[in-house]
N, CA and C atoms as a LAMMPS dump frame, in Angstrom:
ITEM: TIMESTEP
0
ITEM: NUMBER OF ATOMS
276
ITEM: BOX BOUNDS ff ff ff
-5.0000000000000000e+02 5.0000000000000000e+02
-5.0000000000000000e+02 5.0000000000000000e+02
-5.0000000000000000e+02 5.0000000000000000e+02
ITEM: ATOMS id mol type element x y z
1 1 1 N 224.161 -206.67 256.565
2 1 2 C 225.084 -206.079 255.65
3 1 3 C 226.428 -206.185 255.978
4 2 1 N 227.327 -206.586 255.134
5 2 2 C 228.668 -207.146 255.334
6 2 3 C 229.624 -205.67 255.261
7 3 1 N 230.606 -205.773 255.895
8 3 2 C 231.754 -204.398 255.73
9 3 3 C 232.897 -204.861 255.214
10 4 1 N 233.681 -204.145 254.632
11 4 2 C 235.049 -204.51 254.095
12 4 3 C 235.905 -203.661 254.771
13 5 1 N 237.031 -204.283 255.31
14 5 2 C 238.122 -203.526 255.906
15 5 3 C 239.259 -203.881 255.223
16 6 1 N 240.174 -202.789 255.262
17 6 2 C 241.562 -202.993 254.476
18 6 3 C 242.504 -202.523 255.243
19 7 1 N 243.657 -203.102 255.527
20 7 2 C 244.772 -202.503 256.294
21 7 3 C 245.857 -202.637 255.587
22 8 1 N 247.02 -201.706 255.789
23 8 2 C 248.299 -202.084 255.302
24 8 3 C 248.377 -201.228 253.933
25 9 1 N 247.427 -200.629 253.331
26 9 2 C 247.396 -200 252.261
27 9 3 C 248.081 -198.504 252.324
28 10 1 N 248.021 -198.041 253.427
29 10 2 C 248.624 -196.646 253.662
30 10 3 C 250.064 -196.542 253.136
31 11 1 N 250.885 -197.565 253.432
32 11 2 C 252.25 -197.469 252.812
33 11 3 C 252.33 -197.35 251.314
34 12 1 N 251.594 -198.193 250.767
35 12 2 C 251.621 -198.105 249.318
36 12 3 C 251.006 -196.701 248.592
37 13 1 N 250.006 -196.372 249.356
38 13 2 C 249.586 -195.1 248.948
39 13 3 C 250.529 -193.914 249.168
40 14 1 N 251.393 -193.988 250.126
41 14 2 C 252.367 -193.012 250.41
42 14 3 C 253.299 -193.117 249.345
43 15 1 N 253.618 -194.261 248.885
44 15 2 C 254.669 -194.464 247.828
45 15 3 C 254.201 -193.871 246.439
46 16 1 N 252.949 -194.05 246.233
47 16 2 C 252.231 -193.416 245.078
48 16 3 C 252.425 -192.069 244.974
49 17 1 N 251.993 -191.512 246.193
50 17 2 C 252.075 -189.927 246.385
51 17 3 C 253.391 -189.402 246.265
52 18 1 N 254.456 -190.105 246.755
53 18 2 C 255.844 -189.746 246.436
54 18 3 C 256.221 -189.839 244.96
55 19 1 N 255.824 -190.755 244.369
56 19 2 C 256.15 -191.092 242.895
57 19 3 C 255.528 -189.84 242.037
58 20 1 N 254.229 -189.393 242.396
59 20 2 C 253.538 -188.413 241.673
60 20 3 C 253.925 -187.023 241.975
61 21 1 N 254.887 -186.83 242.876
62 21 2 C 255.301 -185.317 243.23
63 21 3 C 256.177 -185 242.182
64 22 1 N 256.148 -183.653 241.697
65 22 2 C 256.891 -183.084 240.385
66 22 3 C 256.386 -183.462 239.229
67 23 1 N 255.467 -184.284 238.975
68 23 2 C 255.086 -184.738 237.683
69 23 3 C 254.562 -183.677 236.943
70 24 1 N 253.731 -182.766 237.591
71 24 2 C 252.952 -181.488 236.875
72 24 3 C 254.082 -180.558 236.337
73 25 1 N 255.102 -180.219 237.235
74 25 2 C 256.156 -179.5 236.887
75 25 3 C 256.927 -179.988 235.514
76 26 1 N 257.233 -181.277 235.61
77 26 2 C 258.031 -182.034 234.525
78 26 3 C 257.143 -181.931 233.188
79 27 1 N 255.849 -182.222 233.409
80 27 2 C 254.996 -182.216 232.105
81 27 3 C 255.022 -180.667 231.573
82 28 1 N 254.761 -179.633 232.418
83 28 2 C 254.865 -178.387 231.969
84 28 3 C 256.133 -177.886 231.258
85 29 1 N 257.396 -178.46 231.76
86 29 2 C 258.429 -178.288 231.179
87 29 3 C 258.724 -179.053 229.82
88 30 1 N 258.213 -180.252 229.689
89 30 2 C 258.188 -181.138 228.375
90 30 3 C 257.404 -180.379 227.372
91 31 1 N 256.057 -179.976 227.755
92 31 2 C 255.242 -179.245 226.822
93 31 3 C 256.044 -177.934 226.289
94 32 1 N 256.497 -177.093 227.193
95 32 2 C 256.982 -175.98 226.849
96 32 3 C 258.247 -176.071 225.906
97 33 1 N 259.036 -177.233 226.168
98 33 2 C 260.323 -177.595 225.12
99 33 3 C 259.682 -178.101 223.845
100 34 1 N 258.692 -178.895 223.994
101 34 2 C 258.133 -179.433 222.761
102 34 3 C 257.475 -178.394 221.838
103 35 1 N 256.726 -177.41 222.449
104 35 2 C 256.244 -176.183 221.735
105 35 3 C 257.352 -175.301 221.073
106 36 1 N 258.441 -175.046 221.99
107 36 2 C 259.551 -174.357 221.192
108 36 3 C 260.063 -175.049 220.032
109 37 1 N 260.389 -176.514 220.159
110 37 2 C 260.928 -177.121 219.115
111 37 3 C 259.831 -177.036 217.915
112 38 1 N 258.776 -177.203 218.158
113 38 2 C 257.757 -177.194 216.923
114 38 3 C 257.835 -175.785 216.305
115 39 1 N 257.782 -174.569 217.073
116 39 2 C 257.893 -173.457 216.594
117 39 3 C 258.926 -173.204 215.743
118 40 1 N 260.104 -173.67 216.11
119 40 2 C 261.557 -173.674 215.507
120 40 3 C 261.185 -174.397 214.015
121 41 1 N 260.844 -175.593 214.163
122 41 2 C 260.484 -176.225 212.877
123 41 3 C 259.66 -175.69 212.177
124 42 1 N 258.472 -175.057 212.615
125 42 2 C 257.568 -174.505 211.595
126 42 3 C 258.301 -173.158 210.989
127 43 1 N 258.942 -172.372 211.769
128 43 2 C 259.763 -171.271 211.22
129 43 3 C 260.679 -171.628 210.155
130 44 1 N 261.305 -172.809 210.34
131 44 2 C 262.284 -173.081 209.251
132 44 3 C 261.566 -173.518 208.002
133 45 1 N 260.323 -174.11 208.227
134 45 2 C 259.559 -174.537 207.06
135 45 3 C 258.801 -173.376 206.433
136 46 1 N 258.758 -172.263 207.025
137 46 2 C 257.88 -171.157 206.422
138 46 3 C 258.57 -170.507 205.326
139 47 1 N 257.879 -169.961 204.173
140 47 2 C 258.551 -169.25 203.137
141 47 3 C 259.155 -168.076 203.552
142 48 1 N 260.382 -167.552 203.058
143 48 2 C 261.082 -166.281 203.498
144 48 3 C 260.851 -165.441 202.431
145 49 1 N 259.744 -164.718 202.525
146 49 2 C 259.849 -163.621 201.421
147 49 3 C 260.087 -162.402 202.267
148 50 1 N 259.505 -161.966 203.23
149 50 2 C 260.023 -160.997 203.915
150 50 3 C 260.584 -161.23 205.326
151 51 1 N 260.292 -162.554 205.548
152 51 2 C 260.568 -163.219 206.824
153 51 3 C 259.623 -162.724 208.027
154 52 1 N 258.63 -162.228 207.905
155 52 2 C 257.74 -161.714 208.761
156 52 3 C 256.82 -163.082 209.516
157 53 1 N 256.524 -163.828 208.443
158 53 2 C 255.915 -165.104 209.1
159 53 3 C 256.917 -165.939 209.849
160 54 1 N 258.059 -165.99 209.292
161 54 2 C 259.108 -166.767 210.298
162 54 3 C 259.214 -166.085 211.465
163 55 1 N 259.492 -165.071 211.537
164 55 2 C 259.755 -164.456 213.1
165 55 3 C 258.479 -164.508 213.991
166 56 1 N 257.339 -164.62 213.393
167 56 2 C 255.893 -164.461 214.078
168 56 3 C 255.621 -165.905 214.676
169 57 1 N 256.125 -167.112 214.322
170 57 2 C 255.696 -168.235 214.986
171 57 3 C 256.464 -168.346 216.293
172 58 1 N 255.486 -168.454 217.351
173 58 2 C 255.736 -168.797 218.638
174 58 3 C 255.003 -169.824 219.382
175 59 1 N 255.457 -170.291 220.575
176 59 2 C 254.808 -171.15 221.233
177 59 3 C 254.301 -170.245 222.393
178 60 1 N 252.892 -170.585 222.642
179 60 2 C 252.111 -169.82 223.741
180 60 3 C 252.79 -170.402 225.003
181 61 1 N 251.76 -169.963 226.123
182 61 2 C 252.149 -170.371 227.477
183 61 3 C 251.456 -171.77 227.649
184 62 1 N 251.837 -172.433 228.581
185 62 2 C 251.562 -173.892 228.979
186 62 3 C 250.364 -173.713 229.785
187 63 1 N 249.068 -174.274 229.24
188 63 2 C 247.904 -174.428 229.773
189 63 3 C 247.514 -175.75 230.255
190 64 1 N 246.64 -175.999 231.255
191 64 2 C 245.958 -177.474 231.653
192 64 3 C 244.482 -177.463 231.621
193 65 1 N 243.799 -178.38 231.179
194 65 2 C 242.572 -178.698 231.336
195 65 3 C 242.251 -180.01 231.405
196 66 1 N 241.3 -180.457 232.128
197 66 2 C 241.15 -181.965 232.391
198 66 3 C 240.909 -182.715 231.004
199 67 1 N 240.509 -182.163 230.01
200 67 2 C 240.356 -182.924 228.707
201 67 3 C 241.406 -183.234 227.974
202 68 1 N 242.425 -182.116 227.834
203 68 2 C 243.493 -182.192 227.005
204 68 3 C 244.895 -182.235 227.955
205 69 1 N 244.75 -182.087 229.007
206 69 2 C 246.148 -182.157 229.975
207 69 3 C 246.881 -180.941 229.966
208 70 1 N 248.16 -181.045 229.83
209 70 2 C 249.064 -179.727 229.489
210 70 3 C 249.064 -179.688 227.913
211 71 1 N 249.009 -178.403 227.649
212 71 2 C 248.975 -178.092 226.195
213 71 3 C 249.545 -176.703 225.975
214 72 1 N 249.902 -176.427 224.835
215 72 2 C 250.261 -174.997 224.278
216 72 3 C 250.082 -174.779 222.852
217 73 1 N 249.722 -173.589 222.505
218 73 2 C 249.376 -173.253 221.157
219 73 3 C 250.719 -172.756 220.593
220 74 1 N 250.807 -173.116 219.229
221 74 2 C 252.254 -172.693 218.705
222 74 3 C 251.533 -172.239 217.214
223 75 1 N 251.725 -170.977 217.045
224 75 2 C 251.137 -170.245 216.045
225 75 3 C 251.689 -168.969 215.596
226 76 1 N 251.467 -168.437 214.332
227 76 2 C 252.034 -167.169 214.141
228 76 3 C 251.315 -166.112 214.933
229 77 1 N 251.932 -165.032 215.432
230 77 2 C 251.141 -164.005 216.132
231 77 3 C 251.45 -162.748 215.505
232 78 1 N 250.613 -161.774 215.398
233 78 2 C 250.647 -160.32 214.831
234 78 3 C 250.202 -160.334 213.469
235 79 1 N 250.48 -159.089 212.872
236 79 2 C 249.894 -158.828 211.448
237 79 3 C 251.065 -158.295 210.678
238 80 1 N 250.814 -158.381 209.339
239 80 2 C 251.78 -157.918 208.375
240 80 3 C 250.985 -157.243 207.24
241 81 1 N 251.157 -156.009 207.095
242 81 2 C 250.493 -155.172 206.124
243 81 3 C 248.932 -155.277 206.412
244 82 1 N 248.472 -155.093 207.685
245 82 2 C 247.087 -155.302 207.947
246 82 3 C 246.299 -156.697 207.922
247 83 1 N 247.088 -157.709 207.6
248 83 2 C 246.546 -158.886 207.582
249 83 3 C 247.289 -159.867 208.737
250 84 1 N 246.255 -160.596 209.324
251 84 2 C 246.814 -161.685 210.178
252 84 3 C 247.816 -162.591 209.813
253 85 1 N 249.094 -162.562 210.33
254 85 2 C 250.016 -163.488 209.95
255 85 3 C 249.596 -165.095 210.06
256 86 1 N 248.664 -165.305 210.929
257 86 2 C 248.091 -166.648 211.291
258 86 3 C 247.382 -167.001 209.97
259 87 1 N 246.662 -165.962 209.389
260 87 2 C 245.706 -166.108 208.051
261 87 3 C 246.748 -166.45 206.747
262 88 1 N 247.698 -165.534 206.948
263 88 2 C 248.766 -165.688 205.863
264 88 3 C 249.485 -167.1 205.913
265 89 1 N 249.826 -167.619 207.072
266 89 2 C 250.475 -168.743 207.153
267 89 3 C 249.529 -169.891 206.799
268 90 1 N 248.102 -169.927 207.074
269 90 2 C 247.254 -170.825 206.779
270 90 3 C 247.157 -170.9 205.243
271 91 1 N 247.155 -169.742 204.651
272 91 2 C 246.823 -169.768 203.138
273 91 3 C 248.213 -170.416 202.436
274 92 1 N 249.349 -170.049 202.9
275 92 2 C 250.517 -170.4 202.457
276 92 3 C 250.639 -171.991 202.646
């Protein structure tokens, strides 16, 4: 059986590790900023009957999973006259 030996790669691996540091924090900040931007855009586009729907659109916290990477939900939260603002927004 043959063996494979590799040398000199540790310097390259160290460079990759150095390049990768801080990317998680940068991705979280980018998703958070994008979520806030989208929430503002959706709030501007929402109808202004009472303003409740506009005020309720929020960007959620940034989460991570292996399938989606970093992500956050942007949606209306709360109720108005007993109805979910998310439901009202979906109907409108």
